[in-house]
N, C-alpha and C positions, 0 to 999 in steps of 0.2 A: 523476163518474158521470152518465150521462144520466138524464133524468127517469123513464123507465120502469124504470130499475134500482132505484128506491126502493120498488118494490112490496113490501109487507109490512114495510118499515122504518118505525119509529116516526115519526109525523108531528109537526110543531111543535105542532099542537093537542093531540094526545095527550100530548106531553111536558109541556105546560102543565097539562093536567088531572091528570096523575100527580103533578106537583109540588104542585099544590093539595091533592091527597089526602094527600101526605106531610106537608104543613104541618098539615092537619086532624088527622092521626094524632098528630103530636108535641104538639098542644095538648090531647090527652085528659087529663083530670084523673085518670082511673083508672089511668094508667100508673105503674109504680114509679119512684121517684126515681132518676135517674142523672146524675151530674156530667157536664155537657157537653150535656145535652138542650136546655136553654133557650138556650144559646149557639148551638147548631146551628139551632134554630128561628128565632132572630133573624137569623142569617147567611143562611138560605135566603129569609126574608121580604124581606131587603134586597137580594137579587140581581136585577139588571135587565140588559137587553142591553148598555147602555153601561157598567155596572159589574158584570160577572159575578163570581160567588163562586168559580168554579173548583173546586167540590166534587164528588167522585164520586157523592154522593147527591142532587145537584141534577139533576133530569131534563132541564132545558133545557141546562145546561152539559155534561152527559154526552152528550146527543144531538149537540151541536155538535162535540165532540171525536171522537165515534164516526164521524160522517160524514166529518170531515176525515181522520182516521186511516185509515178504510176506503178513501177515495178515493186516498190516497197509496199504501197497500199494494197495492191492485188494480193500479195503474200499475207499482209497483215489482216485483211478482211475475209480471209478464207474460212475462218472459224465459225462465223455466224452470219445471219442475214442482215442486210443493211438497206437503207433507202436514201434517195437523194431528195433534199428539201431545198426549195428556192423561196427566199423571203424578200419581197420587194417593199422598200420603204417609200410609199407614195407621199408621205408628209415631209420628206426631207429633200426638197429640190435644191440642186446645186447650180449656182449661176454659171454662165457660159465659160468664164475664165478661171473658175476654181478659187477665186480670190480669198474667200473666207472659209474654205473647207480644210478641216484638220482631220486627216484620216486616222491618226492614232487616237484622238479623242473620240471619234465616231466608233471605232472598233471597240474601245474600252466600254463605251456606253452600251453597245450591243452585248458585250460579254457580261456586263452586270445585269442586264435584263434577263439573260438566260439563267444566270446564277440565281437571281431573285425569283425566277419561276420555279425553282426547285429541281432543275435538271441535273442529274448526276452522271449521265452517260458521257462517254468520250465523243467529241465532235471535231471534225476537221473539215475545212472548206476554204472558200476563196471569196474575197470582196471583189465586186465588179461594178462597173458603171456603163450605162448606155445613154447616148445622147438622143433625146426625143425631139424630133424635128417640129412636131406640132405645137410644143410648148416652149421650145428653145431653151431647154434646160437638161441637165444630167440627172438621172434617177439611179440612186444606189440600190444594190441588192446583194444578197449573200447566197452562194451555192454551198450547201452543207451535206456531208455524209454522216448519217446518224444510224444507230442500231434500229432495227425494225421492232420498235417498242411502242406500244399504244400510249403509255403514259408520257414518254418523251415527245411523241408527235402531238399529243394533246397540249402539252406545255408550250410547244413552239407555235401552235395555232393561237394560243392566248397571247404570246409575244407579238405575233403578226397583227392581231386585232388591236393591241394596245398602241402600236406605232402607226396605225392606219385608220385614225378616227375621222379624218376629213378627206374629201374628194378633191382631186386636182383638175378633173375634167367634168363639166356638167353633162349629165346624162350618160356617162360612161361608167360601167360597173367595174369596181376594183377587184383584182384577184391577187391579194397580197401574199398568198402562200400556195405553193404547188408541191405536192408529195408524189414521188414516183418510186417504183420498185427499181432496184439495182439489177436489172436483167442483163445488161451488156456493160460490164465494168470498164473495159478498155475504152469503149466509145464514150460512155457517160463521164468517167473520171477525167478523160482527156479534155472533154468539153468544159468540165468544171474548172480545171486548172489551165485555161487557155491564156489568161493574163492579157486579154485583148478587148478593149472597149469597142463598141459598135454603135451604129446609128439605127434608130427605130423609126420607121416611117409608117404612117397609117393611111388606109385607103378604104373606100366603100365599094362593095360588090353586091348587087341585088339587094340594096338597102341595109346591108349589114357592115359593121366596121371590122376591119382586119388590120393586122400589123405584120410587118416583116423586118428583118434585120439586114442591113447592108454595111459595107465597109465605110469607115469615116473618110471624109474628104476635106481638103482645104484647111481652114483655120481650126476647125474642131479636131482634125487629125493631129495637127501640130501641138495643140494644147494637150491632147491625150498622151502623145508620145513623151512630151517634156514632163508632165505630171506623173505618169506611171514610172518613168525612170527615177524621179525623185522619191516616189513612194517606196520602191524597192520590193524585192520578193517577200522579205520577212513581214513587211507591213500588209501586204496583200493576202498572204496566207493566214487564215483564221484557225486558231487552235484553242480548244477548250478541253481541259483534263487530259491532254495528250502531248507527248514530246516526240519530236522527230529526231532521227539519228544524226550522226556527224556530217552527212552529206549537205546539210543546210548551214554549216558553220560559217561559210563565206558569204552567205546571202545578205548579211547586214552591212555590206560595204556601202559607203556613201557615194552619192552621185558625184 
């Protein structure tokens, strides 16, 4: 990407400041004990440019990967039109501490659903979680980049319907799939690969229900940091019929 294309993209200085804030947060004595918190704290503190930790919760490592991935995808996607698809799995609520959640198994299940739907297009995307305050649970979803193909979009709508047959909130309409044009690749792809869970809060205004996302706090933030570190970049990136080049070779390092 050219220099002016980095407008609004997280700078190296901001990444360092955010990492320092994460370390400060993890050192708080008021935080509840969670196995892995101290290990993650030491891992992030020992991360340097010559010896990166390759953790999704390290702002510096995450920024480097996002820039490299974004640069590659912008070049790769230039040949044809693409869309961004978000699929939310309302049926798969994850308990507050992730005790029984297996990301690899969940990713494989989603992969097989796409394959069984007859999709032949190349798809790349990212697994993501949001903590929904009103139901005290984590809700998984995928952000996907797909070719602007009517058949592929139709198949994904079928997949979304099949995994969303029940409602988790009485009287609240489900929106399991969102299809958007890829009009602003840098902004949209950057958001897609942010590797950062958030909290969703709901509120009512003039009789209508709205939601907005805010930063995680307290126990939920600790849980998310530890779990996303253990997941690793390779598990969070979703690939279907596509291979990424050599810059991802170190992403499978264990926590």
